[in-house]
C-alpha positions as CSV (number, residue, x, y, z in Angstrom):
1,M,17.1,-24.3,51.9
2,L,19.4,-23.7,48.9
3,L,17.8,-26.8,47.2
4,V,14.3,-25.5,47.9
5,A,15.3,-22.0,46.5
6,L,16.7,-23.5,43.3
7,L,13.6,-25.6,42.8
8,S,11.4,-22.6,43.3
9,V,13.3,-20.6,40.7
10,T,13.5,-23.4,38.1
11,K,10.0,-24.6,38.4
12,P,8.4,-21.9,36.1
13,I,11.1,-22.4,33.6
14,M,10.7,-26.2,33.5
15,A,6.9,-25.8,33.4
16,S,7.1,-23.5,30.4
17,A,9.7,-25.7,28.6
18,Q,7.2,-28.6,28.9
19,L,4.4,-26.8,27.1
20,P,3.6,-28.4,23.7
21,T,4.1,-26.6,20.4
22,R,1.0,-24.5,19.5
23,E,0.1,-24.9,15.8
24,I,-2.2,-22.2,14.3
25,L,-3.3,-21.9,10.7
26,V,-3.5,-18.3,9.5
27,R,-5.2,-17.6,6.2
28,A,-4.1,-14.4,4.4
29,L,-6.6,-13.0,2.0
30,Q,-6.9,-9.5,0.4
31,F,-7.1,-7.7,2.8
32,S,-7.3,-9.6,6.1
33,F,-5.7,-12.3,8.3
34,T,-8.0,-15.0,9.7
35,P,-7.6,-15.2,12.6
36,N,-6.3,-11.7,13.3
37,D,-6.4,-12.0,17.1
38,I,-4.3,-14.8,18.5
39,E,-3.6,-15.7,22.1
40,V,-0.8,-18.0,23.3
41,V,0.8,-18.7,26.7
42,E,4.3,-17.5,27.8
43,G,6.8,-20.3,27.1
44,E,4.8,-21.9,24.3
45,R,6.6,-22.6,21.0
46,V,4.3,-21.2,18.4
47,R,4.1,-22.6,14.8
48,L,2.1,-20.4,12.5
49,L,1.1,-22.0,9.2
50,I,0.6,-19.1,6.8
51,E,-1.7,-20.0,3.9
52,A,-2.0,-17.4,1.0
53,I,-5.5,-17.7,-0.6
54,D,-5.3,-15.3,-3.5
55,V,-1.9,-13.6,-3.9
56,P,1.5,-13.8,-2.1
57,H,1.3,-12.4,1.4
58,G,3.9,-11.9,4.1
59,V,3.7,-12.1,7.9
60,V,6.1,-10.1,10.1
61,I,6.0,-10.0,13.9
62,A,8.6,-7.4,14.8
63,G,8.6,-8.2,18.5
64,F,10.0,-11.6,17.9
65,G,12.0,-10.8,14.8
66,V,10.3,-13.4,12.6
67,R,8.9,-13.1,9.1
68,A,7.7,-15.4,6.3
69,V,6.2,-15.1,2.8
70,A,3.4,-17.4,1.6
71,K,2.4,-18.0,-2.0
72,P,-1.0,-19.3,-3.2
73,G,-1.2,-22.8,-4.6
74,T,1.6,-24.1,-2.4
75,D,1.8,-25.7,1.1
76,P,1.4,-23.2,4.0
77,T,4.6,-21.5,4.9
78,V,5.8,-22.3,8.5
79,L,6.8,-19.5,10.8
80,E,8.0,-20.8,14.2
81,F,9.2,-19.0,17.3
82,L,9.2,-19.2,21.1
83,A,6.7,-16.8,22.8
84,D,8.9,-16.1,25.7
85,T,7.9,-12.5,26.6
86,P,4.3,-11.6,27.7
87,G,2.6,-8.7,25.9
88,R,0.6,-7.8,22.8
89,Y,2.5,-7.8,19.5
90,R,1.3,-6.4,16.2
91,F,1.7,-8.6,13.0
92,I,1.4,-7.1,9.5
93,C,1.7,-8.2,5.9
94,A,5.1,-7.2,4.6
95,F,4.6,-8.2,1.0
96,F,2.7,-5.7,-1.1
97,C,-0.6,-7.4,-2.1
98,G,-2.8,-4.7,-3.5
99,N,-4.4,-1.4,-2.8
100,G,-5.6,-2.5,0.7
101,H,-2.2,-3.8,1.7
102,N,-1.9,-1.5,4.8
103,Q,-5.2,-2.8,6.2
104,I,-3.9,-6.3,6.9
105,L,-3.2,-6.1,10.6
106,G,-3.4,-8.6,13.5
107,V,-2.4,-8.9,17.2
108,L,-0.6,-11.7,18.9
109,T,-1.2,-11.7,22.7
110,V,1.3,-13.7,24.9
111,L,-0.4,-14.4,28.3
112,P,1.8,-14.7,31.4
113,V,2.2,-18.1,32.9
114,G,-0.3,-18.7,35.7
115,G,-2.7,-15.9,34.8
116,S,-4.5,-14.0,32.1
117,G,-3.0,-10.5,32.8
118,E,-2.3,-8.2,29.9
119,G,1.4,-8.1,30.4
120,R,3.5,-5.5,28.6
121,D,2.1,-3.9,25.5
122,H,4.5,-4.2,22.5
123,L,2.2,-2.8,19.8
124,D,4.7,-0.1,19.2
125,R,7.2,-2.7,18.0
126,I,6.8,-2.0,14.3
127,D,9.0,-3.7,11.7
128,D,10.6,-0.8,9.8
129,S,12.6,-2.9,7.4
130,P,10.1,-3.8,4.6
131,I,10.0,-1.4,1.7
132,D,7.0,0.9,1.8
133,V,5.8,1.3,-1.8
134,V,4.0,4.6,-1.0
135,E,6.7,6.1,1.1
136,P,10.0,4.6,-0.2
137,D,12.2,7.6,0.7
138,F,13.0,9.9,3.6
139,S,12.3,12.9,1.5
140,L,10.1,14.0,-1.3
141,V,12.5,16.1,-3.3
142,T,13.8,18.3,-0.5
143,I,11.2,18.2,2.3
144,P,11.2,15.2,4.7
145,T,8.6,12.4,4.9
146,T,7.4,10.3,7.8
147,L,9.3,7.2,6.7
148,R,10.8,5.3,9.7
149,I,14.2,3.7,9.8
150,P,15.0,0.5,11.9
151,R,17.0,0.9,15.0
152,N,20.8,0.7,14.5
153,R,20.4,0.9,10.7
154,F,21.8,3.4,8.2
155,A,20.7,5.1,5.0
156,F,22.6,7.3,2.6
157,R,21.4,10.1,0.3
158,L,23.1,12.1,-2.5
159,T,21.6,15.3,-3.8
160,H,22.9,16.9,-7.0
161,R,21.7,20.1,-8.6
162,F,23.3,21.5,-11.8
163,S,23.9,25.2,-11.3
164,R,23.1,26.3,-14.9
165,P,19.4,27.3,-15.2
166,L,17.6,25.6,-18.0
167,G,16.3,28.9,-19.3
168,G,19.7,30.6,-19.1
169,G,22.1,31.4,-21.9
170,P,21.4,32.9,-25.3
171,G,19.0,30.2,-26.5
172,F,18.1,26.5,-26.8
173,G,21.2,25.8,-28.9
174,N,23.4,27.0,-26.1
175,L,21.5,24.8,-23.7
176,L,22.2,21.8,-25.9
177,E,25.9,22.8,-26.0
178,D,25.9,22.7,-22.2
179,F,24.1,19.4,-22.4
180,F,21.1,20.7,-20.4
181,G,23.3,22.1,-17.7
182,F,25.2,18.9,-17.1
183,D,28.5,20.7,-18.0
184,A,27.9,23.3,-15.3
185,P,29.3,23.2,-11.8
186,A,27.0,21.3,-9.4
187,F,25.6,22.0,-5.9
188,I,26.1,18.6,-4.2
189,G,25.0,17.3,-0.8
190,F,25.7,14.1,1.1
191,E,23.5,12.8,3.9
192,L,23.9,9.9,6.4
193,R,20.9,8.8,8.4
194,Y,20.8,6.5,11.5
195,G,18.0,4.9,13.5
196,I,18.7,5.5,17.2
197,G,15.5,3.8,18.5
198,P,11.9,2.8,17.5
199,G,10.6,5.7,15.5
200,A,13.6,8.0,16.2
201,Q,16.3,8.9,13.7
202,V,19.1,11.4,13.3
203,A,20.9,12.7,10.2
204,V,23.8,14.8,9.2
205,Y,23.8,16.5,5.8
206,R,26.6,18.5,4.1
207,N,26.6,20.6,0.9
208,N,29.7,21.4,-1.1
209,N,29.3,25.0,-0.1
210,R,30.4,23.8,3.4
211,N,26.9,24.1,4.9
212,I,26.3,21.4,7.5
213,Q,22.9,20.4,8.9
214,F,22.1,18.2,11.9
215,S,18.5,17.0,12.1
216,G,16.4,14.6,14.0
217,K,12.8,13.4,14.0
218,Y,10.5,11.2,16.0
219,N,7.5,9.3,14.7
220,M,4.4,9.7,16.9
221,L,1.9,8.2,14.5
222,W,2.8,5.3,12.2
223,S,1.7,6.1,8.6
224,Q,0.9,2.4,7.9
225,S,-1.6,2.1,10.7
226,E,-5.4,1.6,10.1
227,Y,-6.1,5.3,9.4
228,G,-3.0,5.9,7.2
229,I,-2.0,9.1,9.1
230,G,1.6,9.7,10.0
231,L,3.0,12.3,12.4
232,D,6.6,13.3,13.1
233,A,8.2,15.9,15.3
234,Y,11.1,17.5,13.5
235,V,14.1,19.6,14.6
236,S,17.3,20.7,12.9
237,V,20.1,23.2,13.0
238,E,22.5,24.1,10.2
239,G,25.5,26.3,10.0
240,G,27.9,27.7,7.3
241,D,31.7,27.2,6.9
242,N,31.6,23.7,8.3
243,F,29.1,24.6,11.1
244,T,31.1,27.5,12.5
245,E,28.9,30.4,11.6
246,A,25.5,31.7,10.5
247,Y,23.4,29.1,12.4
248,S,19.8,28.5,11.4
249,P,17.7,26.4,13.7
250,A,14.4,24.8,12.6
251,F,11.6,22.9,14.2
252,G,8.1,21.8,13.1
253,A,5.9,18.8,12.3
254,I,5.4,16.4,9.4
255,V,1.9,15.2,8.7
256,S,1.2,12.5,6.1
257,K,-1.9,10.8,4.8
258,R,-1.9,7.7,2.7
259,I,-4.4,7.3,-0.1
260,S,-4.7,3.5,-0.3
261,N,-1.5,2.2,-1.7
262,R,-1.4,4.7,-4.6
263,A,-0.3,8.0,-3.0
264,A,0.7,9.9,0.0
265,V,0.2,13.6,0.7
266,Y,2.1,15.8,3.2
267,A,1.7,19.0,5.1
268,Q,4.7,20.4,7.1
269,P,4.5,23.6,9.2
270,M,8.0,24.6,10.1
271,W,9.7,27.6,11.7
272,V,13.2,28.4,10.4
273,G,15.5,30.9,12.0
274,N,18.2,33.1,10.5
275,T,16.9,32.8,6.9
276,N,18.0,36.3,5.9
277,R,21.4,35.3,4.7
278,S,22.6,37.2,1.6
279,L,24.3,34.1,0.3
280,F,21.0,32.6,-0.8
281,H,19.0,35.7,-1.9
282,P,17.6,35.2,-5.4
283,E,17.0,38.9,-5.8
284,L,20.1,41.1,-6.0
285,D,20.3,44.0,-3.5
286,F,17.3,42.6,-1.6
287,S,16.9,43.8,2.0
288,S,14.5,42.9,4.7
289,D,14.0,43.5,8.4
290,E,12.7,40.0,8.9
291,T,15.2,37.4,10.0
292,D,13.1,34.2,10.4
293,S,10.5,32.4,8.3
294,L,7.4,30.3,8.9
295,M,6.7,28.0,6.0
296,V,4.3,25.2,5.2
297,G,5.6,22.5,3.0
298,L,3.0,20.8,0.8
299,G,3.8,17.7,-1.2
300,T,2.7,14.4,-2.7
301,R,4.1,11.2,-4.0
302,V,1.9,9.2,-6.5
303,R,2.6,5.6,-7.8
304,V,2.1,5.5,-11.5
305,L,3.7,2.1,-12.0
306,P,4.6,-0.6,-9.3
307,T,8.1,0.9,-8.8
308,V,7.8,4.3,-10.4
309,N,6.5,7.4,-8.7
310,V,5.9,11.1,-9.6
311,V,6.6,13.6,-6.9
312,A,5.7,17.3,-6.4
313,E,6.3,19.8,-3.5
314,Y,5.5,23.4,-2.9
315,V,6.8,25.4,0.2
316,P,5.1,28.7,0.6
317,R,6.4,31.0,3.4
318,V,3.4,32.3,5.3
319,H,5.1,34.7,7.6
320,G,8.5,36.5,8.0
321,F,11.3,36.6,5.5
322,D,10.1,35.9,1.9
323,N,12.7,36.9,-0.6
324,G,12.1,35.7,-4.1
325,D,9.5,33.0,-5.1
326,H,8.3,30.1,-3.0
327,H,10.2,26.8,-3.5
328,L,8.7,24.4,-6.1
329,S,9.9,21.0,-7.3
330,F,8.8,18.2,-9.5
331,A,10.3,14.8,-9.9
332,V,10.0,11.3,-11.3
333,E,11.7,8.4,-9.5
334,K,12.4,4.7,-9.8
335,R,12.7,2.3,-6.9
336,V,15.2,-0.6,-7.4
337,G,15.5,-2.8,-4.3
338,G,17.0,-0.6,-1.5
339,H,17.8,2.2,-4.0
340,V,15.6,5.2,-5.0
341,F,16.8,7.1,-8.1
342,Q,15.1,10.4,-8.7
343,A,15.4,13.0,-11.5
344,N,14.0,16.4,-10.4
345,F,13.4,20.0,-11.5
346,S,13.4,22.9,-9.0
347,N,13.3,26.7,-9.0
348,G,16.2,26.9,-6.7
349,L,19.4,25.0,-5.6
350,G,18.5,24.7,-1.9
351,S,17.8,21.4,-0.2
352,S,17.9,22.2,3.5
353,P,15.3,24.2,5.6
354,A,17.3,27.5,5.6
355,Q,18.1,27.2,1.9
356,I,14.4,26.5,1.0
357,A,13.2,29.3,3.2
358,A,15.6,31.7,1.4
359,G,13.4,31.5,-1.7
360,G,13.7,30.6,-5.4
361,D,13.0,32.1,-8.8
362,L,10.3,30.8,-11.1
363,D,12.3,32.2,-14.1
364,D,15.2,29.9,-13.3
365,W,14.7,26.1,-13.3
366,F,17.5,23.6,-12.4
367,I,17.7,20.0,-13.2
368,G,19.1,17.6,-10.7
369,F,18.9,14.2,-9.1
370,N,18.7,12.4,-5.8
371,I,20.0,8.9,-5.0
372,T,19.0,7.2,-1.7
373,R,20.4,3.9,-0.5
374,R,19.0,1.9,2.5
375,F,21.5,-0.4,4.3
376,Y,18.9,-2.8,5.6
């Protein structure tokens, strides 16, 4: 009986191990894979021959952790793996190949042994590691984007604002003497971000005024899908004096829309509590009975060169506390590998939801920079 049981257990394994290697030629062309719908059987060893017809293309199948890049005029690039888990897996181009890059999608279906059932659906297994040329950073200047982070991976961000207004002082000569504010004290923040699961991430951010913010967001629509629309749910809470007082919760949504591979636009409705904190009031002696704010962040990032973007954001407060002017920022940034270097100009020093909701001053502009580093 034991021998019979062992034979019954090992039979499917032996059967799948004896399956021949399945070789499939995949042609990559702006902007499609041919074929883009592939079926194999569980246990087959799959060998994809990736042939680039016009420009370099990449193929990534996140569910199996495999990737390859093919170049035109050379032999097809070989991508080989064991299809050992039934399901449907998305494969994408992970090498920027032009303005229709995000349209190159395909599906690999692994059929269970002994049947043609659908198996488990793994289309949500998206490879978050390739650099997104339209959405290379987790923020515009201060407001968040819908960029995902791979599970168990980290990213770091430094924010730096020089506290001397560019229009302050007796004149332009004084501004030069202060080297455009670089000699002034700075408002600095450090952020560490971590991917806790597919589409889910958390972050902790601390300013040198001892304000600490904890935040998290979950991606419900992938911005690189066919329609180019991203959607995140966002929540955060921050507190002063090393998170011991004056707590300000926030929650909302982040909606993004890609415009080919040239730009992305954002709309972010967000409620922020306890924004009436005198520490951040731009107007002296200001008083208000309102304690919370409802704001709508609006922003865009536009590629002007392959690795250079211009960025703008505007955050009007549509209800509640609205001291001072609405937040406004402009920036230019350069992407170098896993780094994004950004020089920015803002009408306030704030960089967290409560600080942004507290308002700015259009008569005072501050120069600063952000540096982001992805550790993947």
